[in-house]
N, C-alpha and C positions, 0 to 999 in steps of 0.2 A: 922188728928192729933189733933182733938178737944179734950179737956180735960185739963190736968194739965197745959199746957203752952198756952192755948188760952184765959185765963182770962185777963182783963185789967191790964196793968202794967207788963206783962210778958217780954217785951223788957227791961224795967228798971231792972227787976230781972236778966235777962241775962247779962246786962252790969255790974251789981254789982258782978257777979260770974265769968265771963270769961274775962280775960284781952285782950286788943287789943295790938298786937305786931306791931312794926314798925322797919324795918331794911333796911339800905341802902346796896345795892349790886351793885357795879359798879356805873353806872349812874342812876340806877332804885331804887325807894323807894318802898318797899313792905310793905303793910298793911294787917294784917291777924289775924285771931283767930285760936287758936290751943287748942283743949279741948278733953279730954278723955285719956285712958291709952296709954302710949308711947311704949308699947311692941308689939302693933299690927300695921300692915301697915295702914296708914290713908286713909280715903276717903277725897279727896281734892275737894272742891266745887268751881267752877269758874262761876261767874255770867255773865249775859248778859250785853249789853251796858249800860242800865240805872241802873243796880244793883251795889251794893257794897258788901263787905264781910259780912255786917250786914244782908243781905236779907236771909241768911241761919240760922238765930239764932234759929228758932224753931227746925230745923233738928239737929243742934249742941246739943241742950239741950236734945232732945228726944233720939237721937242715942247714945250719950255719956253715958246716963243712962243704956243703954243696952250693954255697954262694947266696943263701937266703938270709935276710935279716929277720930275726924272731924277737918279738916283744911279748913277754908274758906278764900279766898284771894280776894283782889282787883286786877284788871288787870292793871299793869303799862302801861304807854304809850309806844307802840312799833310801828315800821313803816313797818315791813315785817315779813314773816313767820319765817325766820332764826333767826331774832332778838328775836322773841317770844320764840322759842325753846331753844335758848341759855340762855335767861334771866330766864325762868322757871327752867331749869336744874340747873343754878347757885343758884336759890332760894332753890331748894330741897337740894342741897349740903350744903348750908349754915345752914339749919335747921336739917341737918343730917338725911334725909329721903331718902331711896334708892328705895323701892318698894311702889307703890301707887295704889289706886283705884281712878278713876277720875269721877266726875259728873259735867257736864256742861250744862248750859241753854243758848240758843240763841248763841250769839257770844262766850260765854264761852264754849259751846259745840263744836263749830268750832275749837277753840284753843285746846281743849282737844283732838279732833281727830288728829290735827296736831302733837301734842306731842306724842300721842300713835303711830302714823304712823312712826315717826322718832326716837323714843326711846322705841320700843316695850318691851325691857327687863325690863324696869322700871315700866311698866303699867300692873297691874294684871287684872283689869277689867275697862270697860268704860260704863258709863250710860249717855245717852243724852236725852235732853228734848227741843223740839222746836228749833232744831239745823238746820244747813245747811252744804252743802259740798263745796260751792263756794261763795266767797265774792263779785263777780261781780254784782249779782242782789241786794245784800245788799247795795253796794256803789251807785248803780244806783237809788235805792229807797230813799237814804238819801244823796243827793249830798252835803249837808251842814255839813256832819260828821267831816271834818277837823276843823271846827270852833265851835264845840260843847262847848269847854271851854269858848268861848266868848258869847255864846247864852244866852239871858236872861232866867231866871228860868221859867217864865210863858210860854214861847214857848216850852221849854223842857217838862214841865208838860203837856201841850196840846198834844204834840207828844206822850208821854207815854199813855195818856188817850184815844187817838184815837183807840187803839187796844182793849179797854175794852167796853163791851156791856153796853149801857145805861139802866137805870131802876133800880129797887130795887135789892139788892143783899143780900144773907145771911150775917149775921153779921161777920162771919169768913172771907168771901170773901171781904166784904167792908173794914174790918180792914187791910187786906192784900194790897188792892189797896191804902188805905191811907198811909200805911207804905212805899210802893214803891215810891209814890209821895214825901213823906218826905225825902227819900233817894236822890232824885234828888236835893232837896234843900240843903241837908247836903254835897253833893259833891261840891256844889258851894262855900262853906265857906272856 
């Protein structure tokens, strides 16, 4: 996606053009971006554990220019599969969206699969990246997940960076790594 949106300041430009929406639904606070024509079923992007709705800003800008509606969400805190399905369905109802395309990465991919499995009539397509089918190995690999909100930022950054190869990266990749690390800090505020 190098080109128009890979120049320095593209995130600042995105933030100036696309409003961040926040709506409370029940006990959940939903934070999301919604951009593109409202007449087409949206592609809803669900990030992984370390991501926020902001991580898809390049996709939002590029795909909306091609006529797609993109909604990128933060995952609200949920404690089980049923709670996720119900919370996500209430979110879709609140924003008046009935049929969707789902794109999920990592934990977001797992949650997208859950929703597609339990509400197949609402999901037109499902795209997954670096996802998984079972959370047991995930929870075993990160036994401290329940205390993430209390974990110091420097430890979370170290954890995020452990999965990234050391050494020089192309500028586009280096910018992406820096952006994800900055998102860890922004979630802490």
